[in-house]
A tleap script that builds the chain and sets N, CA, C and O, in Angstrom:
source leaprc.protein.ff14SB
mol = sequence {
  NGLN THR LYS ASP TYR ALA ALA VAL LYS GLN
  THR ARG ALA ASP GLU LEU LEU ALA ILE ALA
  ASP THR ILE LYS ILE LEU ASN ASP ASP ASP
  VAL LEU ASP LEU PHE LYS LYS ALA LEU PRO
  ALA ALA SER LEU LEU GLN VAL GLU THR SER
  ARG ARG GLU VAL ALA GLN GLN ALA LEU LYS
  LEU VAL ARG ALA ALA GLY ALA HIE PRO ARG
  LEU ASP LEU ILE ALA ILE ALA LEU LYS GLY
  LYS LYS VAL ASN PHE ASP LYS VAL ILE GLU
  MET ILE ASN ALA MET GLU ASP THR LEU LYS
  LYS CGLU
}
set mol.1.N position { 18.765 0.359 23.439 }
set mol.1.CA position { 18.449 -0.082 22.101 }
set mol.1.C position { 18.599 -1.585 21.952 }
set mol.1.O position { 17.933 -2.199 21.118 }
set mol.2.N position { 19.455 -2.170 22.741 }
set mol.2.CA position { 19.625 -3.617 22.635 }
set mol.2.C position { 18.373 -4.342 23.110 }
set mol.2.O position { 18.038 -5.412 22.603 }
set mol.3.N position { 17.673 -3.748 24.099 }
set mol.3.CA position { 16.410 -4.347 24.549 }
set mol.3.C position { 15.366 -4.260 23.451 }
set mol.3.O position { 14.624 -5.211 23.205 }
set mol.4.N position { 15.317 -3.090 22.784 }
set mol.4.CA position { 14.375 -2.929 21.679 }
set mol.4.C position { 14.686 -3.901 20.552 }
set mol.4.O position { 13.788 -4.518 19.980 }
set mol.5.N position { 15.975 -4.027 20.241 }
set mol.5.CA position { 16.379 -4.939 19.179 }
set mol.5.C position { 16.024 -6.378 19.530 }
set mol.5.O position { 15.558 -7.136 18.679 }
set mol.6.N position { 16.246 -6.748 20.779 }
set mol.6.CA position { 15.919 -8.109 21.211 }
set mol.6.C position { 14.420 -8.353 21.117 }
set mol.6.O position { 13.987 -9.435 20.723 }
set mol.7.N position { 13.623 -7.342 21.481 }
set mol.7.CA position { 12.165 -7.484 21.392 }
set mol.7.C position { 11.722 -7.610 19.941 }
set mol.7.O position { 10.867 -8.435 19.617 }
set mol.8.N position { 12.298 -6.799 19.074 }
set mol.8.CA position { 11.959 -6.861 17.645 }
set mol.8.C position { 12.379 -8.204 17.064 }
set mol.8.O position { 11.652 -8.806 16.274 }
set mol.9.N position { 13.544 -8.660 17.459 }
set mol.9.CA position { 14.054 -9.945 16.964 }
set mol.9.C position { 13.147 -11.096 17.419 }
set mol.9.O position { 12.863 -12.007 16.642 }
set mol.10.N position { 12.696 -11.051 18.674 }
set mol.10.CA position { 11.805 -12.090 19.190 }
set mol.10.C position { 10.449 -12.042 18.493 }
set mol.10.O position { 9.879 -13.080 18.159 }
set mol.11.N position { 9.937 -10.833 18.274 }
set mol.11.CA position { 8.662 -10.689 17.569 }
set mol.11.C position { 8.765 -11.239 16.158 }
set mol.11.O position { 7.863 -11.933 15.689 }
set mol.12.N position { 9.855 -10.931 15.484 }
set mol.12.CA position { 10.084 -11.431 14.126 }
set mol.12.C position { 10.132 -12.960 14.117 }
set mol.12.O position { 9.555 -13.589 13.230 }
set mol.13.N position { 10.810 -13.557 15.088 }
set mol.13.CA position { 10.890 -15.011 15.172 }
set mol.13.C position { 9.514 -15.620 15.422 }
set mol.13.O position { 9.170 -16.653 14.848 }
set mol.14.N position { 8.722 -14.966 16.291 }
set mol.14.CA position { 7.360 -15.451 16.552 }
set mol.14.C position { 6.491 -15.371 15.303 }
set mol.14.O position { 5.704 -16.275 15.019 }
set mol.15.N position { 6.644 -14.266 14.553 }
set mol.15.CA position { 5.869 -14.107 13.317 }
set mol.15.C position { 6.240 -15.179 12.301 }
set mol.15.O position { 5.364 -15.757 11.658 }
set mol.16.N position { 7.531 -15.446 12.155 }
set mol.16.CA position { 7.969 -16.480 11.208 }
set mol.16.C position { 7.457 -17.854 11.612 }
set mol.16.O position { 7.083 -18.657 10.757 }
set mol.17.N position { 7.440 -18.125 12.903 }
set mol.17.CA position { 6.918 -19.390 13.401 }
set mol.17.C position { 5.422 -19.502 13.114 }
set mol.17.O position { 4.939 -20.557 12.704 }
set mol.18.N position { 4.693 -18.408 13.332 }
set mol.18.CA position { 3.254 -18.402 13.067 }
set mol.18.C position { 2.968 -18.605 11.581 }
set mol.18.O position { 2.037 -19.324 11.219 }
set mol.19.N position { 3.764 -17.977 10.723 }
set mol.19.CA position { 3.588 -18.147 9.279 }
set mol.19.C position { 3.864 -19.588 8.880 }
set mol.19.O position { 3.127 -20.165 8.080 }
set mol.20.N position { 4.918 -20.169 9.433 }
set mol.20.CA position { 5.238 -21.565 9.121 }
set mol.20.C position { 4.113 -22.493 9.572 }
set mol.20.O position { 3.753 -23.428 8.858 }
set mol.21.N position { 3.557 -22.233 10.760 }
set mol.21.CA position { 2.433 -23.048 11.246 }
set mol.21.C position { 1.216 -22.900 10.340 }
set mol.21.O position { 0.529 -23.880 10.052 }
set mol.22.N position { 0.955 -21.688 9.898 }
set mol.22.CA position { -0.188 -21.432 9.012 }
set mol.22.C position { -0.024 -22.175 7.695 }
set mol.22.O position { -0.965 -22.797 7.203 }
set mol.23.N position { 1.168 -22.107 7.130 }
set mol.23.CA position { 1.432 -22.818 5.869 }
set mol.23.C position { 1.269 -24.318 6.068 }
set mol.23.O position { 0.719 -25.007 5.210 }
set mol.24.N position { 1.740 -24.814 7.186 }
set mol.24.CA position { 1.612 -26.253 7.480 }
set mol.24.C position { 0.140 -26.640 7.566 }
set mol.24.O position { -0.261 -27.675 7.033 }
set mol.25.N position { -0.659 -25.824 8.226 }
set mol.25.CA position { -2.094 -26.110 8.355 }
set mol.25.C position { -2.772 -26.069 6.994 }
set mol.25.O position { -3.570 -26.948 6.667 }
set mol.26.N position { -2.457 -25.049 6.200 }
set mol.26.CA position { -3.101 -24.903 4.897 }
set mol.26.C position { -2.693 -25.994 3.915 }
set mol.26.O position { -3.453 -26.314 3.002 }
set mol.27.N position { -1.519 -26.562 4.085 }
set mol.27.CA position { -1.069 -27.636 3.201 }
set mol.27.C position { -1.579 -29.015 3.621 }
set mol.27.O position { -1.324 -30.003 2.932 }
set mol.28.N position { -2.285 -29.090 4.723 }
set mol.28.CA position { -2.797 -30.358 5.247 }
set mol.28.C position { -3.911 -30.882 4.329 }
set mol.28.O position { -4.710 -30.103 3.810 }
set mol.29.N position { -3.957 -32.191 4.135 }
set mol.29.CA position { -4.961 -32.810 3.269 }
set mol.29.C position { -6.379 -32.621 3.816 }
set mol.29.O position { -7.320 -32.461 3.039 }
set mol.30.N position { -6.542 -32.637 5.128 }
set mol.30.CA position { -7.870 -32.434 5.721 }
set mol.30.C position { -8.413 -31.049 5.385 }
set mol.30.O position { -9.606 -30.888 5.129 }
set mol.31.N position { -7.547 -30.070 5.387 }
set mol.31.CA position { -7.966 -28.705 5.046 }
set mol.31.C position { -8.355 -28.642 3.576 }
set mol.31.O position { -9.322 -27.968 3.221 }
set mol.32.N position { -7.621 -29.331 2.725 }
set mol.32.CA position { -7.960 -29.363 1.309 }
set mol.32.C position { -9.350 -29.963 1.102 }
set mol.32.O position { -10.144 -29.439 0.321 }
set mol.33.N position { -9.639 -31.051 1.795 }
set mol.33.CA position { -10.970 -31.652 1.703 }
set mol.33.C position { -12.050 -30.688 2.182 }
set mol.33.O position { -13.123 -30.597 1.586 }
set mol.34.N position { -11.755 -29.968 3.265 }
set mol.34.CA position { -12.706 -28.994 3.797 }
set mol.34.C position { -12.973 -27.881 2.785 }
set mol.34.O position { -14.120 -27.482 2.588 }
set mol.35.N position { -11.917 -27.381 2.145 }
set mol.35.CA position { -12.093 -26.352 1.124 }
set mol.35.C position { -12.907 -26.878 -0.058 }
set mol.35.O position { -13.745 -26.158 -0.602 }
set mol.36.N position { -12.668 -28.109 -0.450 }
set mol.36.CA position { -13.416 -28.680 -1.572 }
set mol.36.C position { -14.898 -28.801 -1.240 }
set mol.36.O position { -15.750 -28.616 -2.108 }
set mol.37.N position { -15.203 -29.109 0.015 }
set mol.37.CA position { -16.601 -29.203 0.426 }
set mol.37.C position { -17.238 -27.820 0.508 }
set mol.37.O position { -18.391 -27.637 0.119 }
set mol.38.N position { -16.492 -26.860 1.010 }
set mol.38.CA position { -17.031 -25.515 1.187 }
set mol.38.C position { -17.189 -24.800 -0.152 }
set mol.38.O position { -18.181 -24.104 -0.370 }
set mol.39.N position { -16.223 -24.965 -1.043 }
set mol.39.CA position { -16.261 -24.326 -2.356 }
set mol.39.C position { -16.134 -25.404 -3.425 }
set mol.39.O position { -15.025 -25.728 -3.849 }
set mol.40.N position { -17.265 -25.963 -3.864 }
set mol.40.CA position { -17.188 -27.042 -4.852 }
set mol.40.C position { -16.493 -26.623 -6.148 }
set mol.40.O position { -15.748 -27.404 -6.740 }
set mol.41.N position { -16.741 -25.397 -6.579 }
set mol.41.CA position { -16.090 -24.921 -7.792 }
set mol.41.C position { -15.003 -23.932 -7.394 }
set mol.41.O position { -15.179 -23.134 -6.473 }
set mol.42.N position { -13.908 -23.993 -8.080 }
set mol.42.CA position { -12.828 -23.055 -7.780 }
set mol.42.C position { -13.240 -21.669 -8.248 }
set mol.42.O position { -13.242 -21.373 -9.443 }
set mol.43.N position { -13.582 -20.840 -7.302 }
set mol.43.CA position { -14.015 -19.493 -7.668 }
set mol.43.C position { -13.547 -18.495 -6.626 }
set mol.43.O position { -13.612 -18.739 -5.422 }
set mol.44.N position { -13.086 -17.399 -7.113 }
set mol.44.CA position { -12.694 -16.302 -6.251 }
set mol.44.C position { -13.430 -15.057 -6.736 }
set mol.44.O position { -13.661 -14.890 -7.934 }
set mol.45.N position { -13.784 -14.214 -5.827 }
set mol.45.CA position { -14.479 -12.988 -6.173 }
set mol.45.C position { -13.448 -11.953 -6.602 }
set mol.45.O position { -12.516 -11.640 -5.861 }
set mol.46.N position { -13.630 -11.434 -7.793 }
set mol.46.CA position { -12.723 -10.410 -8.278 }
set mol.46.C position { -13.500 -9.115 -8.401 }
set mol.46.O position { -14.529 -9.051 -9.075 }
set mol.47.N position { -13.003 -8.101 -7.752 }
set mol.47.CA position { -13.657 -6.804 -7.769 }
set mol.47.C position { -12.850 -5.878 -8.657 }
set mol.47.O position { -11.631 -5.771 -8.521 }
set mol.48.N position { -13.530 -5.221 -9.552 }
set mol.48.CA position { -12.851 -4.327 -10.466 }
set mol.48.C position { -13.309 -2.906 -10.191 }
set mol.48.O position { -14.507 -2.624 -10.173 }
set mol.49.N position { -12.367 -2.028 -9.981 }
set mol.49.CA position { -12.700 -0.628 -9.769 }
set mol.49.C position { -11.956 0.201 -10.801 }
set mol.49.O position { -10.862 -0.149 -11.244 }
set mol.50.N position { -12.568 1.285 -11.160 }
set mol.50.CA position { -11.937 2.142 -12.152 }
set mol.50.C position { -10.934 3.063 -11.477 }
set mol.50.O position { -10.959 3.250 -10.261 }
set mol.51.N position { -10.072 3.622 -12.270 }
set mol.51.CA position { -9.067 4.549 -11.763 }
set mol.51.C position { -9.753 5.754 -11.136 }
set mol.51.O position { -9.294 6.283 -10.123 }
set mol.52.N position { -10.837 6.178 -11.732 }
set mol.52.CA position { -11.579 7.350 -11.243 }
set mol.52.C position { -12.160 7.081 -9.849 }
set mol.52.O position { -12.108 7.946 -8.975 }
set mol.53.N position { -12.716 5.874 -9.646 }
set mol.53.CA position { -13.285 5.530 -8.341 }
set mol.53.C position { -12.212 5.519 -7.260 }
set mol.53.O position { -12.431 6.005 -6.150 }
set mol.54.N position { -11.058 4.964 -7.593 }
set mol.54.CA position { -9.954 4.929 -6.637 }
set mol.54.C position { -9.501 6.347 -6.307 }
set mol.54.O position { -9.213 6.661 -5.152 }
set mol.55.N position { -9.438 7.204 -7.328 }
set mol.55.CA position { -9.041 8.588 -7.104 }
set mol.55.C position { -10.044 9.306 -6.211 }
set mol.55.O position { -9.650 10.090 -5.347 }
set mol.56.N position { -11.336 9.049 -6.406 }
set mol.56.CA position { -12.365 9.685 -5.579 }
set mol.56.C position { -12.248 9.229 -4.126 }
set mol.56.O position { -12.377 10.041 -3.210 }
set mol.57.N position { -12.007 7.950 -3.913 }
set mol.57.CA position { -11.851 7.442 -2.545 }
set mol.57.C position { -10.605 8.042 -1.888 }
set mol.57.O position { -10.632 8.412 -0.714 }
set mol.58.N position { -9.526 8.134 -2.647 }
set mol.58.CA position { -8.298 8.716 -2.112 }
set mol.58.C position { -8.498 10.193 -1.776 }
set mol.58.O position { -7.979 10.679 -0.771 }
set mol.59.N position { -9.256 10.909 -2.623 }
set mol.59.CA position { -9.522 12.322 -2.376 }
set mol.59.C position { -10.330 12.508 -1.094 }
set mol.59.O position { -10.089 13.454 -0.344 }
set mol.60.N position { -11.277 11.621 -0.838 }
set mol.60.CA position { -12.052 11.687 0.405 }
set mol.60.C position { -11.144 11.512 1.615 }
set mol.60.O position { -11.291 12.218 2.613 }
set mol.61.N position { -10.201 10.568 1.528 }
set mol.61.CA position { -9.265 10.340 2.628 }
set mol.61.C position { -8.347 11.534 2.850 }
set mol.61.O position { -8.059 11.906 3.988 }
set mol.62.N position { -7.890 12.131 1.749 }
set mol.62.CA position { -7.013 13.292 1.858 }
set mol.62.C position { -7.755 14.456 2.503 }
set mol.62.O position { -7.210 15.145 3.365 }
set mol.63.N position { -8.991 14.670 2.088 }
set mol.63.CA position { -9.785 15.758 2.670 }
set mol.63.C position { -10.073 15.507 4.142 }
set mol.63.O position { -10.087 16.445 4.939 }
set mol.64.N position { -10.302 14.257 4.508 }
set mol.64.CA position { -10.602 13.929 5.905 }
set mol.64.C position { -9.367 14.092 6.798 }
set mol.64.O position { -9.502 14.299 8.004 }
set mol.65.N position { -8.177 14.000 6.222 }
set mol.65.CA position { -6.944 14.093 6.999 }
set mol.65.C position { -6.663 15.510 7.483 }
set mol.65.O position { -5.887 15.699 8.420 }
set mol.66.N position { -7.276 16.495 6.867 }
set mol.66.CA position { -7.062 17.873 7.314 }
set mol.66.C position { -6.158 18.632 6.372 }
set mol.66.O position { -5.694 18.108 5.359 }
set mol.67.N position { -5.918 19.888 6.732 }
set mol.67.CA position { -5.141 20.779 5.872 }
set mol.67.C position { -3.641 20.583 6.102 }
set mol.67.O position { -3.146 20.656 7.227 }
set mol.68.N position { -2.954 20.339 5.021 }
set mol.68.CA position { -1.502 20.220 5.036 }
set mol.68.C position { -1.030 20.504 3.612 }
set mol.68.O position { -1.638 20.011 2.662 }
set mol.69.N position { 0.040 21.287 3.438 }
set mol.69.CA position { 0.485 21.642 2.084 }
set mol.69.C position { 0.725 20.441 1.167 }
set mol.69.O position { 0.368 20.479 -0.010 }
set mol.70.N position { 1.318 19.394 1.692 }
set mol.70.CA position { 1.572 18.213 0.848 }
set mol.70.C position { 0.267 17.547 0.440 }
set mol.70.O position { 0.120 17.083 -0.691 }
set mol.71.N position { -0.676 17.505 1.372 }
set mol.71.CA position { -1.964 16.890 1.051 }
set mol.71.C position { -2.733 17.733 0.052 }
set mol.71.O position { -3.479 17.200 -0.769 }
set mol.72.N position { -2.557 19.057 0.115 }
set mol.72.CA position { -3.213 19.929 -0.857 }
set mol.72.C position { -2.729 19.615 -2.267 }
set mol.72.O position { -3.520 19.576 -3.209 }
set mol.73.N position { -1.430 19.394 -2.403 }
set mol.73.CA position { -0.873 19.058 -3.714 }
set mol.73.C position { -1.425 17.721 -4.213 }
set mol.73.O position { -1.740 17.571 -5.393 }
set mol.74.N position { -1.536 16.767 -3.314 }
set mol.74.CA position { -2.099 15.463 -3.683 }
set mol.74.C position { -3.561 15.619 -4.085 }
set mol.74.O position { -4.012 15.002 -5.050 }
set mol.75.N position { -4.297 16.441 -3.350 }
set mol.75.CA position { -5.708 16.665 -3.674 }
set mol.75.C position { -5.854 17.297 -5.054 }
set mol.75.O position { -6.745 16.922 -5.816 }
set mol.76.N position { -4.994 18.244 -5.376 }
set mol.76.CA position { -5.036 18.863 -6.702 }
set mol.76.C position { -4.789 17.813 -7.779 }
set mol.76.O position { -5.466 17.792 -8.807 }
set mol.77.N position { -3.815 16.945 -7.532 }
set mol.77.CA position { -3.504 15.895 -8.507 }
set mol.77.C position { -4.668 14.925 -8.664 }
set mol.77.O position { -4.944 14.459 -9.769 }
set mol.78.N position { -5.352 14.620 -7.562 }
set mol.78.CA position { -6.469 13.671 -7.629 }
set mol.78.C position { -7.693 14.277 -8.309 }
set mol.78.O position { -8.459 13.562 -8.955 }
set mol.79.N position { -7.883 15.591 -8.167 }
set mol.79.CA position { -9.040 16.238 -8.788 }
set mol.79.C position { -8.875 16.382 -10.286 }
set mol.79.O position { -9.852 16.344 -11.033 }
set mol.80.N position { -7.648 16.545 -10.720 }
set mol.80.CA position { -7.389 16.758 -12.137 }
set mol.80.C position { -7.595 15.508 -12.954 }
set mol.80.O position { -7.408 14.392 -12.468 }
set mol.81.N position { -7.983 15.703 -14.205 }
set mol.81.CA position { -8.181 14.544 -15.073 }
set mol.81.C position { -6.854 14.062 -15.638 }
set mol.81.O position { -6.566 12.866 -15.668 }
set mol.82.N position { -6.053 15.022 -16.086 }
set mol.82.CA position { -4.731 14.666 -16.594 }
set mol.82.C position { -3.732 15.555 -15.877 }
set mol.82.O position { -3.719 16.773 -16.053 }
set mol.83.N position { -2.911 14.932 -15.078 }
set mol.83.CA position { -1.936 15.673 -14.304 }
set mol.83.C position { -0.551 15.262 -14.757 }
set mol.83.O position { -0.212 14.079 -14.793 }
set mol.84.N position { 0.239 16.262 -15.102 }
set mol.84.CA position { 1.596 15.992 -15.534 }
set mol.84.C position { 2.507 16.973 -14.822 }
set mol.84.O position { 2.432 18.180 -15.052 }
set mol.85.N position { 3.353 16.465 -13.974 }
set mol.85.CA position { 4.244 17.304 -13.196 }
set mol.85.C position { 5.645 17.372 -13.803 }
set mol.85.O position { 6.591 17.779 -13.129 }
set mol.86.N position { 5.782 16.982 -15.060 }
set mol.86.CA position { 7.098 16.981 -15.690 }
set mol.86.C position { 7.723 18.369 -15.697 }
set mol.86.O position { 8.910 18.519 -15.405 }
set mol.87.N position { 6.923 19.391 -16.033 }
set mol.87.CA position { 7.453 20.761 -16.069 }
set mol.87.C position { 7.873 21.220 -14.685 }
set mol.87.O position { 8.904 21.873 -14.528 }
set mol.88.N position { 7.079 20.881 -13.686 }
set mol.88.CA position { 7.402 21.267 -12.316 }
set mol.88.C position { 8.682 20.580 -11.865 }
set mol.88.O position { 9.535 21.207 -11.235 }
set mol.89.N position { 8.821 19.312 -12.179 }
set mol.89.CA position { 10.021 18.558 -11.809 }
set mol.89.C position { 11.247 19.144 -12.500 }
set mol.89.O position { 12.309 19.257 -11.888 }
set mol.90.N position { 11.105 19.522 -13.790 }
set mol.90.CA position { 12.216 20.142 -14.513 }
set mol.90.C position { 12.616 21.460 -13.856 }
set mol.90.O position { 13.803 21.756 -13.722 }
set mol.91.N position { 11.612 22.257 -13.445 }
set mol.91.CA position { 11.903 23.532 -12.795 }
set mol.91.C position { 12.619 23.316 -11.459 }
set mol.91.O position { 13.549 24.050 -11.126 }
set mol.92.N position { 12.191 22.322 -10.707 }
set mol.92.CA position { 12.829 22.017 -9.423 }
set mol.92.C position { 14.267 21.570 -9.647 }
set mol.92.O position { 15.172 21.996 -8.930 }
set mol.93.N position { 14.477 20.714 -10.639 }
set mol.93.CA position { 15.837 20.259 -10.941 }
set mol.93.C position { 16.723 21.423 -11.371 }
set mol.93.O position { 17.883 21.501 -10.968 }
set mol.94.N position { 16.183 22.329 -12.187 }
set mol.94.CA position { 16.950 23.505 -12.615 }
set mol.94.C position { 17.294 24.385 -11.420 }
set mol.94.O position { 18.402 24.912 -11.332 }
set mol.95.N position { 16.339 24.544 -10.495 }
set mol.95.CA position { 16.584 25.340 -9.300 }
set mol.95.C position { 17.668 24.698 -8.430 }
set mol.95.O position { 18.516 25.397 -7.875 }
set mol.96.N position { 17.640 23.374 -8.313 }
set mol.96.CA position { 18.677 22.675 -7.554 }
set mol.96.C position { 20.051 22.886 -8.178 }
set mol.96.O position { 21.031 23.126 -7.473 }
set mol.97.N position { 20.116 22.794 -9.505 }
set mol.97.CA position { 21.387 22.998 -10.198 }
set mol.97.C position { 21.911 24.405 -9.960 }
set mol.97.O position { 23.103 24.601 -9.719 }
set mol.98.N position { 21.005 25.395 -10.029 }
set mol.98.CA position { 21.398 26.787 -9.786 }
set mol.98.C position { 21.922 26.971 -8.370 }
set mol.98.O position { 22.930 27.644 -8.154 }
set mol.99.N position { 21.224 26.363 -7.398 }
set mol.99.CA position { 21.666 26.484 -6.008 }
set mol.99.C position { 23.010 25.810 -5.775 }
set mol.99.O position { 23.824 26.300 -4.992 }
set mol.100.N position { 23.248 24.696 -6.446 }
set mol.100.CA position { 24.527 24.006 -6.295 }
set mol.100.C position { 25.673 24.852 -6.862 }
set mol.100.O position { 26.778 24.858 -6.321 }
set mol.101.N position { 25.389 25.569 -7.965 }
set mol.101.CA position { 26.429 26.420 -8.572 }
set mol.101.C position { 26.771 27.591 -7.655 }
set mol.101.O position { 27.919 28.030 -7.590 }
set mol.102.N position { 25.756 28.090 -6.944 }
set mol.102.CA position { 25.999 29.224 -6.059 }
set mol.102.C position { 26.731 28.751 -4.845 }
set mol.102.O position { 27.040 29.549 -3.960 }
savepdb mol mol.pdb
quit
């Protein structure tokens, strides 16, 4: 495990060094001039998606992952328009309390 830890520690140090180098490059005045030439107006593309679209994409991913009980529950939640698991959570908590008493 010490070898694994040393490898993880070295990788982390390399990543931090790379991030510091990237920040240094991006803060350079030459890069700022290049960005100003490439994008004369400050503009970023903002994409807006509805909650329904995100749910549909997530449902496709869940279905593609295959059959699994947990994924089935997620799929049911994604298909529903209004899903409220408060009653189910209350029932689970009550069952836990009962089991603890026994």
